[in-house]
C-alpha positions as CSV (number, residue, x, y, z in Angstrom):
1,M,9.4,-11.0,-30.8
2,H,10.2,-12.4,-27.6
3,R,14.0,-11.9,-28.1
4,E,13.2,-8.1,-29.1
5,I,11.3,-7.5,-26.0
6,R,13.9,-9.5,-23.8
7,A,16.8,-7.4,-25.6
8,T,15.0,-4.0,-24.7
9,V,13.9,-4.6,-21.0
10,P,16.7,-4.8,-18.7
11,A,16.8,-8.2,-16.6
12,A,15.8,-6.4,-13.4
13,A,12.6,-4.7,-14.7
14,G,10.4,-7.4,-14.5
15,P,11.0,-8.7,-10.9
16,L,11.4,-5.0,-9.7
17,L,8.0,-3.9,-11.4
18,A,6.5,-7.2,-9.8
19,A,7.8,-6.0,-6.4
20,I,6.4,-2.3,-7.1
21,L,3.0,-3.2,-8.3
22,P,1.3,-4.3,-5.2
23,C,2.1,-1.2,-3.3
24,L,0.8,1.0,-6.1
25,L,-2.4,-1.0,-6.3
26,V,-2.8,-0.5,-2.6
27,A,-2.1,3.1,-3.1
28,F,-4.5,3.8,-5.8
29,G,-7.1,1.7,-4.1
30,A,-6.8,3.9,-0.8
31,L,-7.2,6.9,-3.3
32,A,-10.3,5.6,-4.8
33,V,-12.0,4.5,-1.4
34,V,-10.8,6.5,1.6
35,P,-12.7,9.8,0.2
36,H,-16.0,7.8,0.3
37,F,-15.4,6.9,4.2
38,R,-14.5,10.5,4.7
39,G,-17.8,11.5,4.0
40,I,-19.3,8.8,5.8
41,Y,-17.4,9.9,9.1
42,A,-18.3,13.6,8.7
43,L,-21.9,12.5,8.9
44,M,-21.5,10.2,12.0
45,G,-19.9,13.4,13.8
46,L,-17.8,11.4,16.4
47,E,-14.2,11.7,17.4
48,L,-12.3,9.3,15.3
49,P,-10.2,6.7,16.5
50,W,-6.2,7.6,16.0
51,P,-5.7,4.9,13.2
52,T,-8.6,6.3,11.3
53,R,-7.1,10.0,11.7
54,W,-3.8,8.8,10.7
55,L,-5.2,7.1,7.5
56,L,-7.1,10.4,6.5
57,A,-3.8,12.1,6.9
58,T,-1.6,10.0,5.2
59,F,-3.4,8.0,2.5
60,H,-2.3,10.4,-0.3
61,G,1.2,9.6,0.3
62,W,0.9,5.9,0.2
63,G,2.1,5.5,-3.6
64,L,5.6,6.5,-2.0
65,S,5.7,2.9,-0.3
66,A,6.7,1.8,-3.7
67,A,10.1,3.2,-3.0
68,I,10.5,0.4,-0.2
69,P,11.1,-2.3,-2.7
70,V,13.3,-0.5,-4.8
71,A,15.5,0.5,-1.8
72,A,15.8,-3.1,-0.8
73,W,16.5,-4.1,-4.3
74,M,19.2,-1.6,-4.3
75,L,20.5,-2.1,-0.9
76,R,20.7,-5.7,-1.2
77,G,23.6,-5.2,-4.0
78,R,25.3,-8.3,-5.2
79,Y,24.7,-10.3,-2.3
80,G,22.0,-12.9,-2.3
81,N,19.0,-12.7,-4.5
82,R,17.9,-9.0,-4.4
83,D,14.8,-9.8,-6.8
84,V,13.3,-12.1,-4.0
85,V,14.2,-9.5,-1.2
86,A,12.5,-6.7,-3.3
87,L,9.6,-9.0,-4.1
88,L,9.0,-9.7,-0.4
89,A,9.6,-6.1,0.7
90,G,6.8,-5.0,-1.7
91,V,4.2,-7.8,-1.0
92,A,4.7,-7.3,2.9
93,T,4.4,-3.4,2.5
94,A,1.3,-3.8,0.3
95,A,-0.3,-6.3,2.8
96,L,0.7,-4.2,5.9
97,L,-0.9,-1.2,4.2
98,F,-4.0,-3.1,2.8
99,C,-4.7,-4.5,6.4
100,F,-4.2,-1.3,8.2
101,G,-6.4,0.6,5.6
102,I,-9.1,-2.0,6.1
103,M,-8.8,-1.9,10.0
104,A,-9.0,2.0,10.0
105,C,-11.9,2.4,7.8
106,Y,-14.2,0.3,9.6
107,A,-12.7,1.1,13.3
108,P,-15.4,4.0,13.6
109,I,-18.4,2.0,12.3
110,Y,-17.4,-0.6,15.1
111,M,-17.0,2.1,17.6
112,L,-20.4,3.4,16.7
113,N,-22.0,0.0,16.8
114,R,-20.8,-0.3,20.5
115,L,-22.0,3.3,21.4
116,V,-25.6,2.3,19.8
117,G,-25.8,-1.3,20.7
């Protein structure tokens, strides 16, 4: 069975999928979470900081971030280990989007705390 799977899946599919998956997980997480925060922000009635406005304007397109590890894999070509480069690009992209998303979601709440407290 293992030989059958190995024969049908190209050698690059595993590392490339491992590179794309973190980006897609962050994108789907944003699609599930950010709309809930949008409702909270509407109730607050405050002007939102720029990271939050940018998050609300762009989170629908975060799935396109999966193209970054693919591009890194393709551009690396025959030189070096392109699987490692693609994996690093995917993990770094997902980590940056995740950290930015958390910061942008909670920035208005911290801002409100400063105004009230």
